[in-house]
C-alpha positions, 0 to 999 in steps of 0.5 A, spaced: 169 272 185 165 268 180 166 261 180 166 261 173 171 266 172 176 261 177 175 256 172 169 252 175 163 251 171 158 247 175 153 246 169 155 247 162 150 247 156 150 241 152 152 241 145 148 241 139 150 234 137 149 232 144 142 235 144 140 232 138 142 225 140 139 226 146 132 228 143 133 222 138 135 217 143 129 219 147 124 219 141 127 212 139 126 208 145 119 211 147 117 209 140 120 202 140 116 201 147 110 204 145 110 200 138 112 194 142 107 195 147 101 196 142 103 190 138 104 186 144 096 188 146 094 187 139 097 180 138 094 178 145 087 180 144 087 177 137 090 171 139 084 171 144 079 172 139 082 167 135 082 162 141 074 164 142 072 163 135 076 156 135 073 154 141 066 156 138 067 151 132 069 145 137 062 147 140 058 147 134 061 141 131 059 137 137 052 140 136 052 137 129 054 131 131 051 129 138 044 126 138 039 125 144 034 118 145 027 118 146 029 118 154 033 124 153 040 120 153 045 123 149 049 120 143 056 122 142 060 121 136 066 116 136 070 121 133 071 128 136 073 135 132 080 134 134 084 128 137 085 131 143 078 130 146 080 123 146 086 123 150 086 124 158 089 131 160 091 133 153 089 140 154 082 141 150 076 138 154 068 138 152 062 137 157 055 137 155 050 139 160 043 137 160 037 138 165 038 131 169 045 129 166 052 131 164 057 128 159 064 130 158 070 128 153 075 122 155 080 128 155 077 131 162 078 124 166 084 126 170 084 133 171 079 138 176 076 142 171 072 149 173 065 147 175 059 149 171 054 154 174 048 151 170 045 151 164 046 157 159 039 160 156 038 158 149 043 161 144 047 165 150 054 165 149 060 165 154 067 166 154 071 166 160 078 165 162 083 164 165 079 159 170 083 156 175 084 148 174 088 142 177 092 138 172 093 131 172 100 131 176 096 135 181 100 142 179 095 148 178 093 150 171 089 155 168 083 154 162 079 158 157 072 156 157 067 157 152 060 155 152 053 156 148 046 154 150 042 150 145 035 146 145 033 140 142 027 139 138 027 134 133 021 130 136 016 136 136 015 141 141 013 137 147 019 133 147 024 139 146 029 140 152 035 145 153 042 143 153 049 147 154 056 145 150 062 148 154 069 147 151 075 148 155 082 149 152 089 149 157 091 157 157 098 155 156 097 154 149 095 162 148 101 163 153 106 160 149 103 163 142 104 170 146 111 168 148 113 166 141 110 173 138 114 177 144 120 174 142 120 175 135 117 182 136 123 184 141 128 181 136 125 185 130 124 191 134 131 191 136 134 190 129 130 196 127 133 200 133 139 198 131 138 200 124 135 207 126 141 208 130 145 210 124 142 217 125 149 218 129 152 218 122 147 222 119 147 227 125 154 227 124 153 229 116 149 234 118 152 238 123 159 237 119 158 245 116 158 247 124 164 243 125 167 247 119 165 253 122 168 252 129 174 249 126 175 256 122 174 260 128 179 256 132 184 258 126 182 265 126 183 265 133 190 263 132 192 267 127 192 262 121 186 265 118 184 272 117 177 271 116 171 266 115 171 263 108 164 264 104 163 257 103 158 255 108 150 253 107 145 258 106 143 257 113 150 259 116 151 265 112 148 270 116 153 268 122 159 267 118 158 274 115 156 277 121 163 274 124 167 277 118 164 284 119 166 283 127 173 281 125 174 287 120 171 292 125 175 290 130 182 290 126 180 297 123 179 299 130 186 296 133 189 299 127 187 306 129 189 305 136 196 302 134 197 308 130 195 313 135 199 310 140 205 310 135 204 317 133 204 319 141 210 315 142 213 318 136 212 325 138 215 324 145 222 322 143 224 329 140 223 332 147 226 327 150 232 327 146 232 335 147 232 334 155 237 328 154 242 333 150 241 339 155 242 334 161 249 331 158 251 338 156 250 341 163 255 342 168 253 341 175 256 346 181 254 342 187 252 336 190 244 338 190 245 339 182 249 333 182 243 329 185 238 333 181 242 331 175 242 323 177 235 323 178 233 326 172 237 321 168 233 316 172 227 319 170 229 320 163 231 313 162 225 310 165 221 315 160 225 313 154 224 306 156 216 307 156 216 310 149 220 304 146 215 300 150 209 303 147 212 303 140 214 296 140 207 295 143 203 299 138 207 295 133 206 288 135 199 289 137 199 286 144 203 282 149 207 276 147 207 269 149 212 265 152 216 271 155 221 271 159 219 271 167 220 278 170 222 279 178 216 282 181 220 285 187 226 289 183 221 292 179 217 294 184 222 297 188 225 301 182 217 304 181 217 306 189 223 309 189 221 314 184 214 315 187 217 316 194 220 322 191 214 325 188 210 324 194 215 326 199 211 331 202 206 325 204 211 321 207 208 315 205 211 308 207 210 303 202 211 296 205 212 289 201 209 282 202 212 278 196 213 271 196 220 269 195 221 267 187 215 270 185 215 272 178 211 275 172 210 271 166 209 277 160 213 283 158 217 287 162 213 294 160 207 291 162 209 289 169 212 296 169 205 299 167 201 295 172 205 296 178 206 303 176 199 305 176 197 301 182 202 303 186 201 311 184 194 310 185 196 308 192 201 313 193 196 318 191 190 316 196 194 313 202 195 317 208 201 314 211 201 307 208 201 303 202 202 295 202 204 291 196 202 284 196 205 279 190 203 271 191 204 265 186 197 264 183 193 257 182 197 253 177 195 248 172 198 242 169 204 243 164 202 250 165 206 256 168 203 259 175 198 265 175 200 271 179 196 274 185 198 282 186 195 287 191 196 294 193 192 296 199 192 303 202 190 307 208 186 312 205 178 313 204 177 307 200 172 306 194 164 306 195 162 299 192 157 303 188 163 308 185 168 302 183 165 301 176 165 309 175 173 309 177 175 304 172 172 308 167 177 311 162 178 319 164 174 319 170 177 320 177 175 318 184 175 325 186 176 331 181 180 335 186 186 330 186 190 331 180 191 326 175 187 324 168 183 318 170 186 313 166 191 310 170 186 304 173 183 304 165 190 302 163 191 297 168 184 294 167 186 293 159 192 290 161 189 285 166 184 284 160 189 282 155 192 277 160 185 274 161 186 276 168 181 279 173 181 286 177 177 287 183 176 293 187 174 292 195 176 294 202 182 293 205 182 288 211 189 291 213 189 298 212 182 300 211 182 303 205 182 301 198 184 294 195 186 293 188 187 286 187 189 283 180 189 275 179 192 273 172 191 266 170 196 260 168 200 262 162 202 257 157 
């Protein structure tokens, strides 16, 4: 038995709304992450480029304001391009490297700055960082360093000499700028993401026509509407028109079936009435005639009940909900008594394995059709034994219990490849055996009407065929 038919579905396809929300959410998160990463990298690179340009400006300012003596001594301006150059450990440092001398700004007193490997070539520029250094308080830190190589030549070519200017800035300045930008960036991106979450409202609005279609389908299933309405978006019109065409076709087909069944049942009422009149008018002349009269009376009553049932079923179009429960065992005993007389020559023994109190929640005529066809099939093919099993099916909260029926026989059984053929209307398992080939098809139709399942297999107890009916919990 398939697990999906038992009510267990290991995987359920997602709804269109869930698919749209999942896809939109993933796209939104991916977009925000990529946008945030790209903006963060762009700002970091721009901030680093600005830092390089700022340090270069400081270096060129020093180059414009320093001077050298005849002996090569350095003269620096009293005020640097930024007051921080005059405050020890301020985070902004300057150094001038000459062939035989070295100068550092007052801010370089205290911290241990990275050593300069040597002078740079004339007009050579170098930007390094972050480089390790030691702060005034002994903690580890980092700096960015810009250097440029220059040549002093104001007193003629014979007195020119190269020198290099290096300007360094604490890396915490750039890191603080990046942190501030990142905080603002994620705040704004988060706000944008919240605004984009309004897509849920937009999605609900766009899927509202589909929700109306589903609501109309539910009302059609419950009989509250005859067909789908025609006021739907153009994209859904082919779907609703196809559903309406299917509903109309099914109703026409059902009407034809009801009319045919009603005509057949009605045509049988007159012959049955004649038989009943003859039976009531006849006089028995002995015990045998009395027994025959009693049996004819029972069978005529059953035929009348079946005709009335079929007429009522044709008029109502199916089984009724909230039907009173029908006992299984008494109904089966009545059917078996008739079958034992029909198949008396075979001397078939029918055994019951019926759980106490098990009941059928449906119409009594449906139960008679169901048990009658299954038991008659068992008597027809059995050699000597037939077994009827009835058990309560799996229940559900606030719902009536289901039902499990099984009829086993000790006959030749049915090959698995022949099961589908045997269940077809008008097909018999063996053409040599009398019958019309519709009994099992009737059983299958009834089981389908009750949303149940019919399985045919090999009987584990008697070795013949086993017909097992499982009806789900009712309302």
